[in-house]
All heavy atoms as TSV, in Angstrom:
chain	resi	resn	atom	element	x	y	z
A	1	MET	N	N	142.797	113.433	129.040
A	1	MET	CA	C	141.697	114.278	128.622
A	1	MET	C	C	140.406	113.672	129.177
A	1	MET	O	O	140.195	112.467	129.131
A	1	MET	CB	C	141.651	114.374	127.100
A	1	MET	CG	C	140.639	115.356	126.587
A	1	MET	SD	S	140.524	115.435	124.785
A	1	MET	CE	C	142.019	116.289	124.391
A	2	ASN	N	N	139.544	114.525	129.639
A	2	ASN	CA	C	138.281	114.101	130.213
A	2	ASN	C	C	137.376	113.514	129.127
A	2	ASN	O	O	137.435	113.920	127.960
A	2	ASN	CB	C	137.630	115.317	130.873
A	2	ASN	CG	C	136.464	114.965	131.747
A	2	ASN	OD1	O	136.074	113.817	131.844
A	2	ASN	ND2	N	135.907	115.967	132.387
A	3	ASP	N	N	136.511	112.561	129.504
A	3	ASP	CA	C	135.613	111.943	128.531
A	3	ASP	C	C	134.656	112.956	127.922
A	3	ASP	O	O	134.312	112.856	126.742
A	3	ASP	CB	C	134.817	110.819	129.193
A	3	ASP	CG	C	135.659	109.594	129.460
A	3	ASP	OD1	O	136.691	109.425	128.779
A	3	ASP	OD2	O	135.287	108.806	130.348
A	4	LEU	N	N	134.232	113.925	128.707
A	4	LEU	CA	C	133.332	114.955	128.176
A	4	LEU	C	C	134.018	115.751	127.071
A	4	LEU	O	O	133.424	116.009	126.016
A	4	LEU	CB	C	132.879	115.895	129.291
A	4	LEU	CG	C	131.994	117.061	128.865
A	4	LEU	CD1	C	130.680	116.547	128.299
A	4	LEU	CD2	C	131.759	117.997	130.025
A	5	TYR	N	N	135.277	116.110	127.292
A	5	TYR	CA	C	136.011	116.871	126.279
A	5	TYR	C	C	136.243	116.035	125.026
A	5	TYR	O	O	136.190	116.561	123.910
A	5	TYR	CB	C	137.342	117.372	126.837
A	5	TYR	CG	C	137.182	118.392	127.933
A	5	TYR	CD1	C	137.871	118.262	129.126
A	5	TYR	CD2	C	136.341	119.484	127.780
A	5	TYR	CE1	C	137.726	119.196	130.135
A	5	TYR	CE2	C	136.178	120.421	128.780
A	5	TYR	CZ	C	136.874	120.277	129.954
A	5	TYR	OH	O	136.714	121.195	130.942
A	6	LYS	N	N	136.496	114.744	125.185
A	6	LYS	CA	C	136.665	113.877	124.019
A	6	LYS	C	C	135.370	113.798	123.223
A	6	LYS	O	O	135.380	113.867	121.994
A	6	LYS	CB	C	137.083	112.476	124.460
A	6	LYS	CG	C	138.496	112.387	124.938
A	6	LYS	CD	C	138.826	110.963	125.344
A	6	LYS	CE	C	140.178	110.878	125.995
A	6	LYS	NZ	N	140.474	109.530	126.470
A	7	ASP	N	N	134.237	113.653	123.931
A	7	ASP	CA	C	132.951	113.586	123.241
A	7	ASP	C	C	132.640	114.887	122.516
A	7	ASP	O	O	132.124	114.874	121.395
A	7	ASP	CB	C	131.837	113.261	124.241
A	7	ASP	CG	C	131.921	111.847	124.777
A	7	ASP	OD1	O	132.585	111.012	124.131
A	7	ASP	OD2	O	131.333	111.584	125.842
A	8	ILE	N	N	132.960	116.008	123.142
A	8	ILE	CA	C	132.727	117.309	122.509
A	8	ILE	C	C	133.602	117.448	121.272
A	8	ILE	O	O	133.150	117.901	120.218
A	8	ILE	CB	C	132.971	118.448	123.508
A	8	ILE	CG1	C	131.881	118.457	124.579
A	8	ILE	CG2	C	133.031	119.792	122.790
A	8	ILE	CD1	C	132.132	119.399	125.720
A	9	LEU	N	N	134.858	117.038	121.371
A	9	LEU	CA	C	135.766	117.135	120.229
A	9	LEU	C	C	135.306	116.247	119.077
A	9	LEU	O	O	135.286	116.687	117.913
A	9	LEU	CB	C	137.182	116.745	120.664
A	9	LEU	CG	C	138.263	116.846	119.598
A	9	LEU	CD1	C	138.425	118.296	119.159
A	9	LEU	CD2	C	139.563	116.309	120.126
A	10	ILE	N	N	134.886	115.026	119.373
A	10	ILE	CA	C	134.393	114.120	118.331
A	10	ILE	C	C	133.133	114.699	117.692
A	10	ILE	O	O	132.959	114.663	116.472
A	10	ILE	CB	C	134.140	112.717	118.905
A	10	ILE	CG1	C	135.469	112.061	119.277
A	10	ILE	CG2	C	133.394	111.843	117.905
A	10	ILE	CD1	C	135.315	110.787	120.073
A	11	GLY	N	N	132.254	115.270	118.505
A	11	GLY	CA	C	131.041	115.893	117.974
A	11	GLY	C	C	131.347	117.073	117.073
A	11	GLY	O	O	130.719	117.250	116.024
A	12	LEU	N	N	132.315	117.896	117.473
A	12	LEU	CA	C	132.699	119.039	116.643
A	12	LEU	C	C	133.283	118.595	115.309
A	12	LEU	O	O	132.983	119.191	114.263
A	12	LEU	CB	C	133.707	119.914	117.380
A	12	LEU	CG	C	133.132	120.797	118.484
A	12	LEU	CD1	C	134.264	121.505	119.228
A	12	LEU	CD2	C	132.171	121.806	117.906
A	13	VAL	N	N	134.104	117.559	115.329
A	13	VAL	CA	C	134.676	117.046	114.075
A	13	VAL	C	C	133.558	116.545	113.165
A	13	VAL	O	O	133.557	116.785	111.956
A	13	VAL	CB	C	135.716	115.946	114.360
A	13	VAL	CG1	C	136.122	115.220	113.096
A	13	VAL	CG2	C	136.931	116.522	115.042
A	14	PHE	N	N	132.570	115.877	113.757
A	14	PHE	CA	C	131.440	115.370	112.970
A	14	PHE	C	C	130.626	116.520	112.378
A	14	PHE	O	O	130.266	116.494	111.189
A	14	PHE	CB	C	130.556	114.483	113.847
A	14	PHE	CG	C	129.435	113.835	113.095
A	14	PHE	CD1	C	129.675	112.749	112.278
A	14	PHE	CD2	C	128.150	114.323	113.189
A	14	PHE	CE1	C	128.651	112.151	111.570
A	14	PHE	CE2	C	127.116	113.741	112.488
A	14	PHE	CZ	C	127.360	112.653	111.673
A	15	ILE	N	N	130.341	117.545	113.180
A	15	ILE	CA	C	129.571	118.697	112.705
A	15	ILE	C	C	130.328	119.434	111.601
A	15	ILE	O	O	129.741	119.834	110.582
A	15	ILE	CB	C	129.243	119.655	113.866
A	15	ILE	CG1	C	128.357	118.961	114.899
A	15	ILE	CG2	C	128.601	120.944	113.362
A	15	ILE	CD1	C	127.000	118.564	114.399
A	16	ILE	N	N	131.634	119.608	111.773
A	16	ILE	CA	C	132.436	120.256	110.730
A	16	ILE	C	C	132.417	119.417	109.457
A	16	ILE	O	O	132.365	119.942	108.346
A	16	ILE	CB	C	133.877	120.498	111.228
A	16	ILE	CG1	C	133.870	121.541	112.348
A	16	ILE	CG2	C	134.776	120.954	110.093
A	16	ILE	CD1	C	135.187	121.665	113.081
A	17	GLY	N	N	132.421	118.099	109.612
A	17	GLY	CA	C	132.307	117.213	108.455
A	17	GLY	C	C	130.984	117.382	107.736
A	17	GLY	O	O	130.925	117.357	106.503
A	18	LEU	N	N	129.908	117.576	108.496
A	18	LEU	CA	C	128.605	117.819	107.871
A	18	LEU	C	C	128.603	119.121	107.075
A	18	LEU	O	O	128.094	119.174	105.951
A	18	LEU	CB	C	127.505	117.874	108.937
A	18	LEU	CG	C	127.014	116.541	109.475
A	18	LEU	CD1	C	126.000	116.769	110.588
A	18	LEU	CD2	C	126.398	115.716	108.373
A	19	PHE	N	N	129.170	120.172	107.671
A	19	PHE	CA	C	129.244	121.445	106.947
A	19	PHE	C	C	130.107	121.314	105.697
A	19	PHE	O	O	129.803	121.895	104.655
A	19	PHE	CB	C	129.774	122.554	107.846
A	19	PHE	CG	C	128.768	123.048	108.843
A	19	PHE	CD1	C	129.104	123.149	110.181
A	19	PHE	CD2	C	127.494	123.415	108.449
A	19	PHE	CE1	C	128.181	123.607	111.104
A	19	PHE	CE2	C	126.561	123.875	109.365
A	19	PHE	CZ	C	126.907	123.971	110.698
A	20	GLY	N	N	131.182	120.560	105.784
A	20	GLY	CA	C	132.023	120.347	104.612
A	20	GLY	C	C	131.300	119.581	103.523
A	20	GLY	O	O	131.450	119.868	102.332
A	21	PHE	N	N	130.472	118.619	103.934
A	21	PHE	CA	C	129.711	117.840	102.959
A	21	PHE	C	C	128.688	118.711	102.248
A	21	PHE	O	O	128.531	118.646	101.026
A	21	PHE	CB	C	129.015	116.670	103.655
A	21	PHE	CG	C	128.269	115.770	102.732
A	21	PHE	CD1	C	128.947	114.834	101.976
A	21	PHE	CD2	C	126.896	115.856	102.618
A	21	PHE	CE1	C	128.259	113.998	101.111
A	21	PHE	CE2	C	126.202	115.027	101.772
A	21	PHE	CZ	C	126.882	114.094	101.015
A	22	VAL	N	N	128.005	119.553	103.009
A	22	VAL	CA	C	126.987	120.426	102.428
A	22	VAL	C	C	127.622	121.435	101.469
A	22	VAL	O	O	127.049	121.758	100.427
A	22	VAL	CB	C	126.189	121.142	103.548
A	22	VAL	CG1	C	125.308	122.238	102.988
A	22	VAL	CG2	C	125.365	120.128	104.325
A	23	SER	N	N	128.814	121.914	101.812
A	23	SER	CA	C	129.453	122.911	100.955
A	23	SER	C	C	130.154	122.297	99.745
A	23	SER	O	O	130.643	123.030	98.898
A	23	SER	CB	C	130.460	123.733	101.768
A	23	SER	OG	O	131.555	122.930	102.140
A	24	GLY	N	N	130.205	120.981	99.662
A	24	GLY	CA	C	130.769	120.342	98.482
A	24	GLY	C	C	132.190	119.863	98.645
A	24	GLY	O	O	132.789	119.372	97.682
A	25	GLU	N	N	132.770	119.990	99.819
A	25	GLU	CA	C	134.135	119.518	100.072
A	25	GLU	C	C	134.080	118.046	100.499
A	25	GLU	O	O	134.212	117.703	101.670
A	25	GLU	CB	C	134.783	120.364	101.169
A	25	GLU	CG	C	134.929	121.817	100.818
A	25	GLU	CD	C	135.917	122.046	99.693
A	25	GLU	OE1	O	136.846	121.232	99.538
A	25	GLU	OE2	O	135.737	123.034	98.957
A	26	PHE	N	N	133.883	117.173	99.510
A	26	PHE	CA	C	133.611	115.778	99.822
A	26	PHE	C	C	134.830	115.034	100.359
A	26	PHE	O	O	134.698	114.164	101.214
A	26	PHE	CB	C	133.056	115.064	98.594
A	26	PHE	CG	C	131.771	115.666	98.110
A	26	PHE	CD1	C	131.694	116.258	96.868
A	26	PHE	CD2	C	130.649	115.665	98.912
A	26	PHE	CE1	C	130.521	116.825	96.417
A	26	PHE	CE2	C	129.463	116.231	98.481
A	26	PHE	CZ	C	129.398	116.813	97.230
A	27	ILE	N	N	136.002	115.359	99.887
A	27	ILE	CA	C	137.214	114.677	100.363
A	27	ILE	C	C	137.490	115.057	101.808
A	27	ILE	O	O	137.759	114.190	102.653
A	27	ILE	CB	C	138.419	115.004	99.455
A	27	ILE	CG1	C	138.186	114.435	98.067
A	27	ILE	CG2	C	139.707	114.469	100.066
A	27	ILE	CD1	C	139.214	114.849	97.037
A	28	ILE	N	N	137.376	116.344	102.107
A	28	ILE	CA	C	137.616	116.800	103.480
A	28	ILE	C	C	136.551	116.251	104.417
A	28	ILE	O	O	136.854	115.778	105.517
A	28	ILE	CB	C	137.655	118.343	103.534
A	28	ILE	CG1	C	138.867	118.849	102.759
A	28	ILE	CG2	C	137.674	118.848	104.964
A	28	ILE	CD1	C	138.900	120.341	102.561
A	29	SER	N	N	135.289	116.268	103.996
A	29	SER	CA	C	134.224	115.776	104.864
A	29	SER	C	C	134.355	114.272	105.085
A	29	SER	O	O	134.112	113.795	106.192
A	29	SER	CB	C	132.853	116.123	104.295
A	29	SER	OG	O	132.616	115.467	103.075
A	30	SER	N	N	134.754	113.532	104.074
A	30	SER	CA	C	134.961	112.091	104.246
A	30	SER	C	C	136.076	111.812	105.240
A	30	SER	O	O	135.967	110.913	106.076
A	30	SER	CB	C	135.310	111.439	102.910
A	30	SER	OG	O	134.260	111.587	102.011
A	31	THR	N	N	137.130	112.602	105.165
A	31	THR	CA	C	138.235	112.456	106.111
A	31	THR	C	C	137.784	112.776	107.530
A	31	THR	O	O	138.116	112.045	108.474
A	31	THR	CB	C	139.399	113.374	105.716
A	31	THR	OG1	O	139.781	113.094	104.364
A	31	THR	CG2	C	140.583	113.197	106.633
A	32	LEU	N	N	137.016	113.832	107.694
A	32	LEU	CA	C	136.530	114.199	109.026
A	32	LEU	C	C	135.569	113.152	109.577
A	32	LEU	O	O	135.604	112.831	110.767
A	32	LEU	CB	C	135.872	115.576	108.984
A	32	LEU	CG	C	136.837	116.741	108.770
A	32	LEU	CD1	C	136.064	118.030	108.546
A	32	LEU	CD2	C	137.781	116.884	109.945
A	33	PHE	N	N	134.699	112.595	108.728
A	33	PHE	CA	C	133.812	111.524	109.180
A	33	PHE	C	C	134.612	110.301	109.613
A	33	PHE	O	O	134.302	109.657	110.622
A	33	PHE	CB	C	132.823	111.125	108.086
A	33	PHE	CG	C	131.731	112.120	107.847
A	33	PHE	CD1	C	131.323	112.410	106.561
A	33	PHE	CD2	C	131.103	112.771	108.886
A	33	PHE	CE1	C	130.316	113.316	106.312
A	33	PHE	CE2	C	130.090	113.684	108.663
A	33	PHE	CZ	C	129.697	113.955	107.374
A	34	ALA	N	N	135.652	109.972	108.873
A	34	ALA	CA	C	136.490	108.823	109.233
A	34	ALA	C	C	137.205	109.063	110.555
A	34	ALA	O	O	137.284	108.157	111.404
A	34	ALA	CB	C	137.499	108.550	108.121
A	35	ILE	N	N	137.718	110.270	110.758
A	35	ILE	CA	C	138.391	110.596	112.016
A	35	ILE	C	C	137.419	110.480	113.180
A	35	ILE	O	O	137.749	109.909	114.228
A	35	ILE	CB	C	139.005	112.009	111.950
A	35	ILE	CG1	C	140.189	112.021	110.993
A	35	ILE	CG2	C	139.420	112.493	113.326
A	35	ILE	CD1	C	140.699	113.412	110.670
A	36	ALA	N	N	136.203	110.996	113.010
A	36	ALA	CA	C	135.202	110.925	114.072
A	36	ALA	C	C	134.825	109.480	114.375
A	36	ALA	O	O	134.695	109.097	115.541
A	36	ALA	CB	C	133.967	111.732	113.694
A	37	ALA	N	N	134.670	108.669	113.351
A	37	ALA	CA	C	134.290	107.269	113.565
A	37	ALA	C	C	135.401	106.492	114.263
A	37	ALA	O	O	135.141	105.723	115.194
A	37	ALA	CB	C	133.959	106.616	112.225
A	38	ILE	N	N	136.629	106.690	113.827
A	38	ILE	CA	C	137.751	105.973	114.439
A	38	ILE	C	C	137.944	106.416	115.880
A	38	ILE	O	O	138.116	105.584	116.778
A	38	ILE	CB	C	139.031	106.167	113.610
A	38	ILE	CG1	C	138.905	105.433	112.278
A	38	ILE	CG2	C	140.256	105.675	114.377
A	38	ILE	CD1	C	139.991	105.751	111.292
A	39	ALA	N	N	137.890	107.710	116.129
A	39	ALA	CA	C	138.069	108.221	117.494
A	39	ALA	C	C	136.956	107.729	118.405
A	39	ALA	O	O	137.198	107.374	119.564
A	39	ALA	CB	C	138.112	109.739	117.480
A	40	SER	N	N	135.749	107.682	117.901
A	40	SER	CA	C	134.626	107.206	118.699
A	40	SER	C	C	134.785	105.725	119.029
A	40	SER	O	O	134.551	105.305	120.159
A	40	SER	CB	C	133.317	107.434	117.950
A	40	SER	OG	O	132.233	106.933	118.690
A	41	ASN	N	N	135.189	104.919	118.059
A	41	ASN	CA	C	135.365	103.489	118.297
A	41	ASN	C	C	136.521	103.208	119.236
A	41	ASN	O	O	136.440	102.307	120.072
A	41	ASN	CB	C	135.559	102.743	116.977
A	41	ASN	CG	C	134.270	102.603	116.230
A	41	ASN	OD1	O	133.203	102.552	116.808
A	41	ASN	ND2	N	134.369	102.560	114.918
A	42	VAL	N	N	137.601	103.958	119.126
A	42	VAL	CA	C	138.731	103.782	120.033
A	42	VAL	C	C	138.304	104.126	121.455
A	42	VAL	O	O	138.636	103.416	122.403
A	42	VAL	CB	C	139.932	104.647	119.591
A	42	VAL	CG1	C	140.977	104.738	120.670
A	42	VAL	CG2	C	140.539	104.085	118.321
A	43	SER	N	N	137.530	105.182	121.595
A	43	SER	CA	C	137.051	105.598	122.910
A	43	SER	C	C	136.143	104.529	123.521
A	43	SER	O	O	136.274	104.194	124.698
A	43	SER	CB	C	136.302	106.921	122.794
A	43	SER	OG	O	135.772	107.301	124.027
A	44	VAL	N	N	135.243	103.974	122.734
A	44	VAL	CA	C	134.320	102.940	123.226
A	44	VAL	C	C	135.093	101.681	123.602
A	44	VAL	O	O	134.834	101.069	124.642
A	44	VAL	CB	C	133.234	102.642	122.172
A	44	VAL	CG1	C	132.442	101.406	122.531
A	44	VAL	CG2	C	132.314	103.829	122.018
A	45	ASN	N	N	136.051	101.284	122.789
A	45	ASN	CA	C	136.814	100.076	123.073
A	45	ASN	C	C	137.664	100.223	124.325
A	45	ASN	O	O	137.833	99.275	125.084
A	45	ASN	CB	C	137.693	99.695	121.882
A	45	ASN	CG	C	136.870	99.152	120.736
A	45	ASN	OD1	O	135.775	98.647	120.930
A	45	ASN	ND2	N	137.400	99.267	119.533
A	46	ARG	N	N	138.205	101.400	124.577
A	46	ARG	CA	C	138.974	101.623	125.804
A	46	ARG	C	C	138.084	101.536	127.025
A	46	ARG	O	O	138.474	100.991	128.045
A	46	ARG	CB	C	139.671	102.976	125.758
A	46	ARG	CG	C	140.868	102.985	124.878
A	46	ARG	CD	C	141.620	104.282	124.998
A	46	ARG	NE	N	142.755	104.281	124.088
A	46	ARG	CZ	C	143.439	105.339	123.783
A	46	ARG	NH1	N	143.134	106.506	124.311
A	46	ARG	NH2	N	144.450	105.262	122.951
A	47	LYS	N	N	136.869	102.083	126.926
A	47	LYS	CA	C	135.934	102.007	128.048
A	47	LYS	C	C	135.555	100.562	128.329
A	47	LYS	O	O	135.452	100.142	129.474
A	47	LYS	CB	C	134.678	102.828	127.759
A	47	LYS	CG	C	134.905	104.307	127.799
A	47	LYS	CD	C	133.642	105.069	127.454
A	47	LYS	CE	C	133.903	106.554	127.367
A	47	LYS	NZ	N	132.689	107.289	126.958
A	48	ARG	N	N	135.342	99.765	127.276
A	48	ARG	CA	C	134.978	98.351	127.462
A	48	ARG	C	C	136.135	97.559	128.062
A	48	ARG	O	O	135.919	96.708	128.913
A	48	ARG	CB	C	134.590	97.729	126.120
A	48	ARG	CG	C	133.236	98.144	125.652
A	48	ARG	CD	C	132.871	97.416	124.376
A	48	ARG	NE	N	131.620	97.914	123.841
A	48	ARG	CZ	C	131.161	97.625	122.654
A	48	ARG	NH1	N	131.862	96.828	121.855
A	48	ARG	NH2	N	130.019	98.108	122.248
A	49	SER	N	N	137.356	97.831	127.620
A	49	SER	CA	C	138.486	97.070	128.138
A	49	SER	C	C	138.742	97.417	129.599
A	49	SER	O	O	139.120	96.549	130.400
A	49	SER	CB	C	139.734	97.314	127.300
A	49	SER	OG	O	140.168	98.644	127.433
A	50	LYS	N	N	138.532	98.677	129.991
A	50	LYS	CA	C	138.679	99.044	131.398
A	50	LYS	C	C	137.588	98.408	132.239
A	50	LYS	O	O	137.847	97.930	133.336
A	50	LYS	CB	C	138.633	100.558	131.564
A	50	LYS	CG	C	139.871	101.268	131.090
A	50	LYS	CD	C	139.751	102.755	131.298
A	50	LYS	CE	C	140.976	103.470	130.782
A	50	LYS	NZ	N	140.867	104.935	130.949
A	51	ALA	N	N	136.368	98.357	131.733
A	51	ALA	CA	C	135.258	97.755	132.464
A	51	ALA	C	C	135.457	96.238	132.585
A	51	ALA	O	O	135.142	95.651	133.600
A	51	ALA	CB	C	133.940	98.080	131.798
A	52	GLY	N	N	135.989	95.628	131.536
A	52	GLY	CA	C	136.225	94.184	131.578
A	52	GLY	C	C	137.333	93.780	132.522
A	52	GLY	O	O	137.303	92.717	133.137
A	53	SER	N	N	138.336	94.621	132.682
A	53	SER	CA	C	139.443	94.291	133.561
A	53	SER	C	C	139.064	94.461	135.030
A	53	SER	O	O	139.658	93.834	135.899
A	53	SER	CB	C	140.670	95.145	133.237
A	53	SER	OG	O	140.395	96.512	133.489
A	54	ILE	N	N	138.079	95.293	135.323
A	54	ILE	CA	C	137.649	95.501	136.705
A	54	ILE	C	C	136.805	94.327	137.167
A	54	ILE	O	O	136.946	93.862	138.293
A	54	ILE	CB	C	136.855	96.833	136.828
A	54	ILE	CG1	C	137.781	97.998	136.548
A	54	ILE	CG2	C	136.222	96.978	138.203
A	54	ILE	CD1	C	137.063	99.330	136.450
A	55	ALA	N	N	135.927	93.834	136.308
A	55	ALA	CA	C	135.008	92.772	136.708
A	55	ALA	C	C	135.661	91.425	136.744
A	55	ALA	O	O	136.653	91.057	136.359
A	55	ALA	CB	C	133.821	92.725	135.737
């Protein structure tokens, strides 16, 4: 999957989490925030490990 598509997907999950939080669905929004945070960190760590192996 392209990095742009991953970023868009993570952003959409975060935005949906915000809407869930505003509407009062705190369990669902917390889960969506956690998914967005984990996916974002995994993506950043993969980019760093690829950059470190090249240099």
